[in-house]
N, C-alpha and C positions, 0 to 999 in steps of 0.2 A: 739726420732726418729733418724735413722741412717743418718749420714752426707753423702750427695751425692757429688761425685767428680764433678768438672767442666769438663764435658765430651765433648771434641771437636774432637773426633775420626771421621775419614772419612768414616768408614763403615767396619764391623758392627758399628752402631752409636747409639746415645742416643735414648731411647724410652720414651714416656711420663710416668711420675711417676704414674699417675692415671691408666694407662693401666697395668703397672707392678703390681700394687696393686690389681686390679680386677683379673688379671690372677693368682696371688698368692692365692687369696681367692677361686678361682674356680679350682685350680690345682688338688686337690685330688678328689673332688666330683663336677663334672660339672653339675650344675643346678639340683641337687637332683637325678641324675641317678645312683649314687653309683660307678662311674668310672671317671677317668680323661678323658678329651677330647682326649688325646694321646692314650687311650686304646680302643676307640670305633671303630666300623667298619666304613669305609668311605662310605659304602652303607646304613648306618643307617639314619633314618629321622633326628636325631640330627645333624649329620655332614652335610647332604644335606642342612639343614636350614642355617648352618654357611656359607657354600659355596655360596648358593643363595643370602644370605643377603649381603655378602661381595661384590659379583659382582654387585648387585643392588645399594649398597651404593656408590661404585666407579663410576658407571654411573651417579648417582644423583649429587655427588660432582663435577665431571668434566663436567656435562651437556652434556653427550655423546648423540649424536643424534640417532634417529632410524636408523636401518640398520648397526649398529656396534655390535660386540660381545666382551665380556671380557673373557679371558682365564687365568687360573692359571697353570703355567708350572714349570718345574724344570730345573736345570742346569745353572741358572744365565744368565745375559746378554751375557756372553761369548759364551754360546750355541746358543743364538739368532744370534750372529755374523755369525755363519755357517748356521743355519736353514733358515735365510732370503734368502741368495743367492741360497741355495739348492732348495727352493720352488719357487722363483720368477725370477731368472736369467736364461733366456732361451738362447738357441743356437742362435747366430746371433745378440744378444743384448749385451749392456754393461751397467753396473750399475755405477752411479756417486756417489762418496763419497766426502763430504766436510771435509777437514782436519783442525781440530781445536785444536788438542793436542793428548795425548797418547791414549785415548779411541777410538777416531775416527780412529786413525792409526791402532789400533788392529782390529777394524771392517773391515777396508779396506784390511789388510793383509789376514784375513780369507777368504774374498770374492775372492781375487786374486787366491787362490788355487782352486776355484770352477768354475770360468768363467772370462769373460772379464770385466775389470773395467776401470774407468778413474777418475782423480782427478777433481771434479766439482768446487772446490774452495779451497783455502788454506790460513791459517794465518801464515804460516811458516816464511815469510819474516820479520814479526814483532816479531819473537820469540814466536809466539802464544799469544801475548799480546792482540790481537783483533781477532774478528770473522768476516769473510767476510760478507759484506753487501749483502742483497738479490740480488742487481743488479750485484754483482761480482760472482754470482754462475751460472755456465754454465749448462743449462738444454737442453740436446740433445733430439730432438723430438722422437727418437726411443730408448731412454734409458729405461732399465727395471724398474728402480726406482732411486730416489735420496735419499741418506742416510745422516742424520745429527745427531750430538750428541748435545743435547740441552744444556747441562751443562758439562763442563770439570772439573771433580773432582780434577784432579792433577794440571792443570794450574790455575783454579779459574776463568774461563770465562763462560759466559752464553749468549745465544741469546737474544738480546733485541727485535728483530723482526724476525719472521720466513719467509722463502722464499715462494713464490707462484710458484709451479712447473707445473701449468696448468693441462694437461691431464696425465702427468707423475706422477706415485704414489710417494708420499712423506712419507718416513719412518724415524722415529726418536727414538733415545735412550734417554729416560727421567729418567734413573736410579737414577741420583742424584738430580733432581729437580722436580719430579712429585709431585703434590699437594702443591707446595710452593707458587703458584699463579694461578689465573684463566688462562686456556688455551682454545683456540678455537679448539676443537677436529676435527671439520669439515675440517680444513686445512690439516689434515693428513689422509693417507690411513691406516697407521699402526703405532702404538706406542708400545714401550715395556720398562720395567723397572724392574731391580732387586729390591727386597723389602728392602734390608738392610740399606737404607739411610733414607727414609722418610715414608716407608709403614709398616715396621715390622722387624722381624728377617730375617736372611739369610735362604734360602731354598725354597722360592717361587719367581717366576718371573711372572709379569703381562704382558699380551698382550691385547691391545685394537685395534681391526681392523675392517675394513669394512667386512661385511658378504661375499662379493664376493671374498675377499682375502683369505678366510678360506675354500673355496670349491675346490674340484678337485685338490689336491696336486699331483705333478708328481708321476706316478705309481711306478717308480723304487726306490723311497726313502724308507728307513726303516720305519716301522709303527710309531715309537715314534718320528721321525723327520718330520712327515707330520702334517701340521696344521689342515687338515680336520679330522684327527684322534681325536684330542682334542676338536675340535668344535662340532663334532657329539656326543661326550660323555659328554659334559658340564664339561670338565676338569677332568672327573672321569674315564678315560680309564684304568689307573693303580692307585695304591695307591698314593694319593696326599700327600704333606707335611702338614698333618692335623693341627699340632700345629701352624705352620707358618701362615696358612690361617686364623686360629682362632685369632691370634694376629693382623693380618691385619684388620680383621673385627672390633676389639676393637679400633684400631688406627683410622679407618674411622669414627667410632661413636664419638670418641674424637674430631676429626676435625669438624664434623658436629655440635657438642655441643658448639664449640667455635665460630661458625658462618660461617663455610664454607671457601672457598678459598679466598674470598675477605678479610675476617678477618685475614686469615693466611698470606696473602701478606702484610697487614698493620703491623702485628706483626714482620714479617721477615725484612721489611724495617726499622722499629724502632730499632730492635736488631743489624742489620749489620751496621747501621749508626754510632752507638757508636764506633765500631772498625775501620770503614773506617775514621771516624773523627779523631781518635787517630793517624792513619797513616798520613792523610793529614795535620794534625796540628803539625806534629813532626819536620817540617823544614828539612826533608830529613833524619832524624835519622832512621825512618822506611820507606822503599820504597815499594809501591804497585806494584805488578807484572803484572797487567792487566790495559788496558786503561779504564778510568772511564765509557765509554759507554757500555762496556761489562763486567763490574764487576758482579760477581756472588752473588746471595742472599744466596747461600748455602756453598760456599768454598772461604774463604778469604785468599789470598796468599800475603806474604810480606817478605822482606829481611832486614837484618841489615848490617852495613858497613863492617863486617869482619867475618870469620869463628869463630874466638875466641869469638866475641861478641854473635854470634848466639848460640854457645855451652853454654855460660853463661846464656843466656836468657832461653834456654830449662831447664837447671839445676834449676834455680831459679823458673821458672814456675812450674815445677814438684813438687818442695818443697812446693809451695803455693797451690797445689791441682789441677793444670791444667793438663789435660790428652789429648794427641793426637795432640800437637801443632807442632811436627816435620814434615816438608814437606815430600812429597813422596820421596822414595829413588832415583828415576830417576832424580829429579830436585832439591832436597834439600830445603834450606831456611825454611820458616814457613808457616803453613796452619792451619787456624781455621775453622772447619766445623760447620756451624751454622744451622743445619737442623731444621725442624719444632719443634721437641721435645726439642731442646736446649733452656732453659728458658732465658728470658730477663736478669735475675739476673746474669747468667753466663757470658753473653756478657758484661754487665756493669762491672763485676769484672775483666774481661780480659782487657777492655779498661783502667780501673784504674791501673791495674798491669803494662800495657805498659807505661803509663804516669809516673809512679813511677820508672820504670826501666830506662826510658830515663833521669829522673832527677838525678839518681845515676850515670849513665854511659855516659851521653851525653856531 
């Protein structure tokens, strides 16, 4: 069997080996039709079945209530940063953004170019080591919506508790933590997530929204930037990213087979505890970069005492088969992305490597 790297990439990220092997087996001849899934028409019954099954499985796993729709779109979360204010930020209103790090900031900057915005809460004073508590978030009664970033991939922080915004729509970017734990979807009016962390390969973006949010988009918007376009056509208005949606459907089946989101959360807690324990038990040799109450299940960030030591850590880690541990270029230091498909064994190996590195250099 081919030796697999210890893949801690932040995205595109690890995919479950079982999923890759099934995709490999079906790559040339998809279920006996004599063609690859990438070659068939998106209007065919075979693809419609994949599309419908993926939407249905996502609703089942997340416990999506009646009155919500699932869309598969293109353009990544970055396109959603613009589409959301285009569709929902009306004249005379302002949209509130909670600043928790780089991705929340990018979403805010995009909205600023479209309409009125305000900072509804920020973790900047702490260096984004913590996420504002629900009672620290300003919900203006006439706000168009409140936007949050559930998990900051770069900072390594995650909401422990989501805010209640009352009658003001709550919109959340779940790109890097969707399906890592159970979520009460009814708290949100609109969720979105790029697939390339926990759902599948890049190329497809999931939107889960109340049906009312997907009707009657502003008439002046281009067709492809209107949510009602995609809702009316069941995400098949134009050629969808067929292969990406197919892989998403396999990943969803894999999660269901493991026991769903409760089982996923238990596995993720066990995995990340290994690495957080290595940080916390190091006597300061490794420094965690997020307050314990907001530590992410998906992206573990930490620093060492000097640039020289960090370079040495990366070099030795790469030589030992660990991929993707270098922190984002904007912040540096270290980051281990422990998405659903990263196995327990990889996290155990990393924790042991960290302890051995400290023994040698501490």
